VOBA-1610 file (N, C-alpha, C; in pm, whole numbers, padded with zeros to 5 digits, always signed):
BEGIN
Unk-00043+00918-01429Unk+00022+00809-01399Unk+00045+00799-01253Unk-00005+00695-01202Unk+00007+00661-01044Unk+00166+00650-01010Unk+00164+00662-00869Unk+00300+00651-00811Unk+00365+00522-00843Unk+00264+00422-00839Unk+00343+00263-00854Unk+00393+00264-00994Unk+00327+00319-01086Unk+00371+00321-01229Unk+00504+00398-01241Unk+00507+00520-01188Unk+00601+00590-01201Unk+00736+00567-01123Unk+00725+00471-01029Unk+00844+00425-00928Unk+00935+00349-01024Unk+01054+00366-01011Unk+01159+00309-01078Unk+01184+00163-01007Unk+01196+00068-01071Unk+01243-00076-01007Unk+01367-00058-00933Unk+01380-00103-00817Unk+01501-00109-00749Unk+01560-00248-00732Unk+01702-00240-00745Unk+01765-00380-00758Unk+01874-00394-00644Unk+01885-00511-00614Unk+01982-00554-00508Unk+02050-00683-00537Unk+02200-00691-00518Unk+02254-00821-00522Unk+02286-00854-00368Unk+02257-00991-00349Unk+02295-01026-00211Unk+02409-01136-00221Unk+02528-01089-00165Unk+02630-01171-00197Unk+02753-01099-00296Unk+02878-01088-00251Unk+02957-01008-00325Unk+03091-01072-00330Unk+03072-01196-00369Unk+03195-01281-00407Unk+03219-01250-00566Unk+03285-01343-00624Unk+03307-01321-00770Unk+03186-01308-00842Unk+03079-01407-00828Unk+02953-01383-00897Unk+02898-01239-00877Unk+02872-01226-00763Unk+02805-01081-00701Unk+02885-00970-00768Unk+03006-00981-00768Unk+03096-00871-00845Unk+03080-00865-01001Unk+03069-00980-01049Unk+03049-01001-01186Unk+02927-00938-01237Unk+02806-00971-01146Unk+02684-00900-01180Unk+02670-00747-01162Unk+02739-00711-01054Unk+02749-00556-01037Unk+02822-00502-01138Unk+02924-00556-01222Unk+03008-00498-01317Unk+02898-00478-01458Unk+02810-00586-01463Unk+02704-00575-01566Unk+02605-00455-01553Unk+02570-00427-01441Unk+02491-00312-01386Unk+02559-00176-01415Unk+02677-00169-01366Unk+02772-00070-01396Unk+02807-00005-01524Unk+02808-00127-01615Unk+02849-00103-01755Unk+02705-00030-01821Unk+02604-00045-01765Unk+02482+00028-01815Unk+02422+00129-01733Unk+02525+00172-01634Unk+02448+00273-01548Unk+02323+00245-01484Unk+02308+00129-01433Unk+02172+00104-01364Unk+02238+00077-01228Unk+02168+00161-01136Unk+02201+00151-00998Unk+02182+00021-00926Unk+02244-00039-00836Unk+02218-00159-00782Unk+02289-00137-00635Unk+02207-00211-00530Unk+02264-00206-00391Unk+02320-00342-00387Unk+02441-00351-00312Unk+02508-00478-00297Unk+02511-00486-00129Unk+02506-00632-00082Unk+02521-00645+00052Unk+02554-00784+00070Unk+02617-00807+00199Unk+02651-00943+00234Unk+02610-00942+00366Unk+02648-01033+00456Unk+02634-01043+00602Unk+02730-00937+00676Unk+02821-00907+00618Unk+02909-00828+00679Unk+02879-00667+00654Unk+02959-00613+00749Unk+02950-00457+00750Unk+02973-00404+00612Unk+02888-00309+00552Unk+02917-00254+00431Unk+03046-00175+00409Unk+03101-00131+00523Unk+03234-00066+00514Unk+03328-00158+00456Unk+03323-00297+00492Unk+03430-00383+00479Unk+03438-00409+00315Unk+03337-00401+00241Unk+03357-00395+00094Unk+03322-00268+00021Unk+03323-00169+00088Unk+03289-00035+00030Unk+03392-00004-00081Unk+03525-00037-00055Unk+03620+00002-00162Unk+03592-00090-00271Unk+03573-00201-00278Unk+03558-00298-00384Unk+03435-00248-00492Unk+03317-00206-00413Unk+03212-00154-00481Unk+03244-00025-00539Unk+03323+00063-00483Unk+03347+00175-00551Unk+03431+00147-00671Unk+03517+00060-00673Unk+03617+00040-00775Unk+03521-00008-00890Unk+03416-00075-00891Unk+03315-00121-00997Unk+03254-00007-01077Unk+03214+00102-00983Unk+03139+00217-01025Unk+03051+00286-00924Unk+03013+00400-00928Unk+02956+00508-00846Unk+02806+00439-00829Unk+02742+00376-00907Unk+02607+00304-00902Unk+02588+00188-00820Unk+02716+00149-00786Unk+02726+00023-00701Unk+02705+00055-00546Unk+02603+00046-00474Unk+02583+00112-00356Unk+02596-00014-00223Unk+02694+00013-00155Unk+02715-00100-00052Unk+02616-00070+00061Unk+02549-00162+00104Unk+02443-00153+00217Unk+02433-00284+00293Unk+02341-00264+00387Unk+02340-00381+00485Unk+02225-00484+00416Unk+02238-00591+00467Unk+02124-00685+00429Unk+01976-00670+00440Unk+01969-00593+00563Unk+01810-00553+00589Unk+01772-00435+00514Unk+01877-00358+00454Unk+01849-00269+00346Unk+01822-00313+00220Unk+01917-00415+00186Unk+01913-00454+00036Unk+01787-00536+00020Unk+01727-00602+00120Unk+01612-00680+00080Unk+01471-00594+00040Unk+01510-00470+00075Unk+01378-00371+00042Unk+01363-00344-00117Unk+01471-00395-00192Unk+01463-00371-00343Unk+01351-00475-00399Unk+01309-00420-00508Unk+01202-00495-00578Unk+01250-00641-00651Unk+01365-00607-00691Unk+01442-00737-00765Unk+01556-00776-00689Unk+01566-00901-00638Unk+01707-00925-00560Unk+01775-01043-00609Unk+01895-01033-00662Unk+01988-01138-00709Unk+02039-01208-00586Unk+02019-01338-00572Unk+02083-01398-00478Unk+02212-01480-00522Unk+02320-01421-00489Unk+02462-01455-00546Unk+02539-01518-00413Unk+02465-01602-00321Unk+02555-01637-00207Unk+02574-01799-00260Unk+02651-01851-00151Unk+02659-02012-00154Unk+02529-02056-00145Unk+02503-02165-00198Unk+02354-02225-00188Unk+02318-02252-00053Unk+02405-02298+00019Unk+02391-02332+00178Unk+02343-02214+00244Unk+02373-02086+00200Unk+02348-01974+00273Unk+02210-01919+00245Unk+02146-01985+00140Unk+02015-01898+00113Unk+01903-01899+00212Unk+01898-01995+00300Unk+01806-01999+00426Unk+01833-01869+00504Unk+01958-01835+00525Unk+01995-01719+00604Unk+01934-01596+00552Unk+01956-01583+00426Unk+01900-01450+00353Unk+01753-01467+00350Unk+01696-01584+00333Unk+01547-01584+00328Unk+01472-01524+00463Unk+01547-01558+00578Unk+01507-01512+00710Unk+01509-01366+00724Unk+01576-01284+00641Unk+01553-01139+00649Unk+01433-01081+00639Unk+01340-01155+00578Unk+01196-01089+00563Unk+01088-01208+00606Unk+00996-01174+00676Unk+00877-01257+00698Unk+00804-01307+00574Unk+00806-01223+00484Unk+00727-01245+00357Unk+00805-01177+00238Unk+00818-01252+00124Unk+00877-01191+00011Unk+00778-01146-00095Unk+00650-01121-00044Unk+00532-01109-00143Unk+00563-00960-00206Unk+00569-00982-00352Unk+00597-00840-00431Unk+00717-00853-00488Unk+00796-00924-00438Unk+00943-00936-00493Unk+00971-01055-00563Unk+01089-01005-00654Unk+01126-01112-00758Unk+01271-01139-00717Unk+01286-01275-00700Unk+01400-01319-00661Unk+01480-01391-00777Unk+01612-01353-00801Unk+01675-01416-00909Unk+01783-01513-00841Unk+01751-01650-00860Unk+01848-01738-00793Unk+01971-01787-00882Unk+02082-01729-00838Unk+02201-01730-00899Unk+02298-01839-00826Unk+02252-01912-00740Unk+02309-01996-00663Unk+02340-02141-00759Unk+02435-02215-00696Unk+02461-02357-00763Unk+02472-02454-00652Unk+02388-02543-00657Unk+02413-02645-00534Unk+02494-02774-00563Unk+02617-02740-00628Unk+02699-02835-00663Unk+02747-02919-00531Unk+02756-03039-00545Unk+02798-03124-00418Unk+02699-03140-00327Unk+02582-03082-00331Unk+02465-03100-00223Unk+02392-03224-00283Unk+02362-03334-00186Unk+02314-03456-00237Unk+02173-03423-00264Unk+02127-03526-00388Unk+01974-03501-00405Unk+01881-03524-00305Unk+01944-03629-00217Unk+01865-03661-00082Unk+01840-03532-00007Unk+01932-03450+00024Unk+01942-03327+00103Unk+01840-03232+00061Unk+01814-03231-00088Unk+01713-03143-00166Unk+01574-03216-00166Unk+01559-03314-00112Unk+01440-03385-00113Unk+01400-03450-00243Unk+01498-03463-00343Unk+01472-03515-00472Unk+01411-03402-00555Unk+01408-03268-00511Unk+01366-03164-00589Unk+01484-03092-00646Unk+01460-03023-00769Unk+01550-02919-00826Unk+01605-02814-00723Unk+01719-02780-00711Unk+01750-02675-00600Unk+01673-02539-00614Unk+01640-02504-00735Unk+01567-02379-00718Unk+01429-02394-00677Unk+01365-02506-00661Unk+01249-02528-00595Unk+01263-02518-00451Unk+01375-02565-00406Unk+01394-02547-00271Unk+01425-02405-00234Unk+01480-02334-00308Unk+01525-02215-00292Unk+01388-02124-00287Unk+01299-02153-00387Unk+01189-02072-00401Unk+01097-02113-00269Unk+01092-02222-00214Unk+00999-02251-00102Unk+01053-02158+00028Unk+01179-02154+00028Unk+01251-02071+00109Unk+01211-01917+00126Unk+01197-01861+00002Unk+01144-01725-00013Unk+00996-01725-00038Unk+00924-01736+00059Unk+00772-01762+00058Unk+00702-01644+00007Unk+00624-01676-00075Unk+00525-01579-00128Unk+00623-01480-00250Unk+00751-01506-00262Unk+00819-01436-00370Unk+00824-01491-00503Unk+00851-01434-00604Unk+00854-01468-00726Unk+00988-01499-00783Unk+01018-01651-00798Unk+01160-01689-00809Unk+01189-01726-00957Unk+01309-01677-01001Unk+01349-01709-01156Unk+01491-01747-01142Unk+01514-01867-01185Unk+01670-01924-01189Unk+01724-01852-01316Unk+01842-01794-01277Unk+01920-01734-01396Unk+02041-01678-01359Unk+02124-01650-01474Unk+02247-01595-01468Unk+02368-01685-01392Unk+02302-01807-01356Unk+02406-01903-01275Unk+02477-01997-01364Unk+02464-01993-01505Unk+02522-02113-01583Unk+02656-02072-01631Unk+02692-01937-01618Unk+02828-01898-01652Unk+02922-01877-01535Unk+03039-01909-01552Unk+03145-01877-01454Unk+03175-01723-01431Unk+03216-01676-01331Unk+03232-01547-01286Unk+03343-01467-01405Unk+03425-01523-01437Unk+03526-01457-01545Unk+03452-01420-01668Unk+03339-01512-01722Unk+03265-01502-01822Unk+03160-01411-01820Unk+03090-01414-01695Unk+02973-01330-01678Unk+03022-01199-01662Unk+03140-01164-01601Unk+03183-01021-01581Unk+03209-00941-01723Unk+03222-01010-01827Unk+03289-00957-01955Unk+03143-00869-02012Unk+03198-00797-02108Unk+03079-00713-02184Unk+03002-00836-02253Unk+02876-00837-02269Unk+02794-00959-02322Unk+02790-00937-02477Unk+02805-00801-02513Unk+02832-00781-02670Unk+02944-00817-02747Unk+02935-00932-02827Unk+03046-00992-02892Unk+03008-01020-03045Unk+03110-00937-03127Unk+03113-00979-03272Unk+02977-00960-03326Unk+02894-00858-03260Unk+02757-00819-03331Unk+02665-00923-03265Unk+02697-01002-03175Unk+02591-01092-03111Unk+02593-01053-02942Unk+02502-01115-02892Unk+02493-01105-02744Unk+02497-01232-02663Unk+02566-01234-02558Unk+02575-01364-02466Unk+02452-01369-02429Unk+02421-01514-02422Unk+02292-01573-02361Unk+02297-01600-02228Unk+02189-01572-02154Unk+02146-01620-02014Unk+02026-01702-02033Unk+02021-01804-01950Unk+01902-01877-01944Unk+01826-01846-01815Unk+01700-01846-01847Unk+01604-01809-01741Unk+01501-01912-01721Unk+01458-01960-01594Unk+01350-02054-01594Unk+01286-02013-01458Unk+01146-02011-01478Unk+01050-01973-01364Unk+00927-02047-01378Unk+00865-02073-01254Unk+00726-02126-01256Unk+00618-02003-01293Unk+00661-01879-01289Unk+00586-01751-01282Unk+00625-01671-01427Unk+00543-01677-01516Unk+00567-01611-01654Unk+00595-01484-01638Unk+00517-01403-01556Unk+00556-01255-01550Unk+00679-01225-01470Unk+00718-01302-01382Unk+00861-01279-01343Unk+00969-01312-01415Unk+00940-01421-01513Unk+01049-01455-01629Unk+01054-01326-01711Unk+00934-01300-01756Unk+00941-01171-01864Unk+01006-01060-01809Unk+00986-01023-01665Unk+01061-00900-01619Unk+01199-00925-01609Unk+01241-01032-01569Unk+01389-01062-01555Unk+01458-01064-01700Unk+01388-01121-01802Unk+01414-01125-01939Unk+01446-00964-01987Unk+01364-00900-01956Unk+01361-00742-02008Unk+01489-00695-01934Unk+01499-00712-01798Unk+01644-00676-01730Unk+01756-00715-01789Unk+01756-00864-01837Unk+01869-00913-01901Unk+01904-00827-02038Unk+01794-00802-02107Unk+01812-00751-02223Unk+01880-00593-02197Unk+01826-00529-02096Unk+01890-00391-02063Unk+02020-00397-02018Unk+02061-00520-01959Unk+02208-00533-01932Unk+02301-00566-02050Unk+02233-00605-02153Unk+02308-00625-02281Unk+02316-00791-02325Unk+02250-00861-02246Unk+02236-01012-02259Unk+02138-01041-02350Unk+02124-01162-02409Unk+02018-01224-02463Unk+01956-01333-02405Unk+01837-01291-02356Unk+01760-01418-02251Unk+01699-01505-02344Unk+01715-01645-02284Unk+01669-01760-02350Unk+01562-01836-02225Unk+01435-01826-02255Unk+01364-01882-02134Unk+01331-02028-02167Unk+01362-02116-02062Unk+01364-02258-02049Unk+01251-02325-01995Unk+01143-02249-01951Unk+01021-02285-01893Unk+01039-02302-01727Unk+00969-02373-01695Unk+00952-02405-01530Unk+01075-02450-01462Unk+01070-02427-01340Unk+01190-02474-01250Unk+01225-02617-01251Unk+01122-02693-01268Unk+01131-02844-01279Unk+01160-02894-01398Unk+01157-02818-01501Unk+01178-02867-01626Unk+01312-02809-01706Unk+01303-02684-01747Unk+01413-02622-01800Unk+01521-02598-01698Unk+01475-02563-01580Unk+01566-02520-01467Unk+01648-02632-01454Unk+01623-02762-01479Unk+01712-02881-01430Unk+01835-02865-01531Unk+01820-02805-01645Unk+01936-02806-01745Unk+02052-02722-01691Unk+02008-02623-01615Unk+02106-02528-01563Unk+02147-02528-01392Unk+02114-02663-01351Unk+02143-02677-01206Unk+02221-02806-01198Unk+02301-02812-01086Unk+02390-02913-01030Unk+02305-03012-00982Unk+02325-03146-01008Unk+02256-03250-00940Unk+02377-03341-00868Unk+02381-03312-00747Unk+02478-03383-00662Unk+02608-03353-00725Unk+02692-03419-00789Unk+02830-03390-00811Unk+02838-03391-00989Unk+02701-03373-01037Unk+02699-03335-01173Unk+02631-03220-01221Unk+02692-03152-01327Unk+02632-03026-01376Unk+02509-03055-01474Unk+02404-02973-01470Unk+02316-02963-01599Unk+02381-02944-01717Unk+02299-03008-01827Unk+02365-02991-01965Unk+02394-02850-02023Unk+02331-02741-01960Unk+02369-02611-02009Unk+02480-02546-01927Unk+02511-02584-01810Unk+02604-02522-01719Unk+02740-02509-01792Unk+02795-02383-01792Unk+02913-02349-01838Unk+02903-02351-02012Unk+02805-02354-02066Unk+02786-02335-02209Unk+02787-02194-02227Unk+02882-02140-02296Unk+02898-01982-02321Unk+02850-01983-02480Unk+02729-01930-02493Unk+02656-01919-02623Unk+02631-01782-02656Unk+02624-01755-02783Unk+02606-01613-02837Unk+02464-01619-02904Unk+02382-01502-02914Unk+02279-01519-03002Unk+02278-01390-03100Unk+02284-01421-03211Unk+02269-01306-03339Unk+02127-01275-03391Unk+02103-01147-03397Unk+01977-01090-03434Unk+01943-01115-03605
//
């Protein structure tokens, strides 16, 4: 087995507000290590990370972006600042958990917000996902009454969607793929002051 096959996938969450912490709790529940970072000094949120679990590692933004899979859990308006942390995102998978609620369609050039984010993270593989649930729901154990909570995923890269689908299953969720960013992705994105049809729908899947 080559070193690249043997290497464990590394994960990071950028943004440690309510959604970032909810994602961290999902990782902690399954004992999967994840780095967490903001633009602030890691010391400022180290105690919050420790309270979630020992596998939640506070770090700097420049360290966190070295991970293979990066969850973007910042305000939509802040995504260009994170994108500037690397000259190229080649080989990385970015999970766009942002919501562009209140951002005018004109400001997005008439494009879905995930397409705008994908452009900012040049050469990266972008998956829109984990963004349709509020933090209070997202942080709960996704196993309920013998079913699993659904997370919607959309991407223009099938390989990236499959990778994040497998991770979602490992975190205990049931992934449902919606197709490309400009099709299914629109169902889980805000459009100006309106929400996509699947936003906030808390659905279960039973095997």
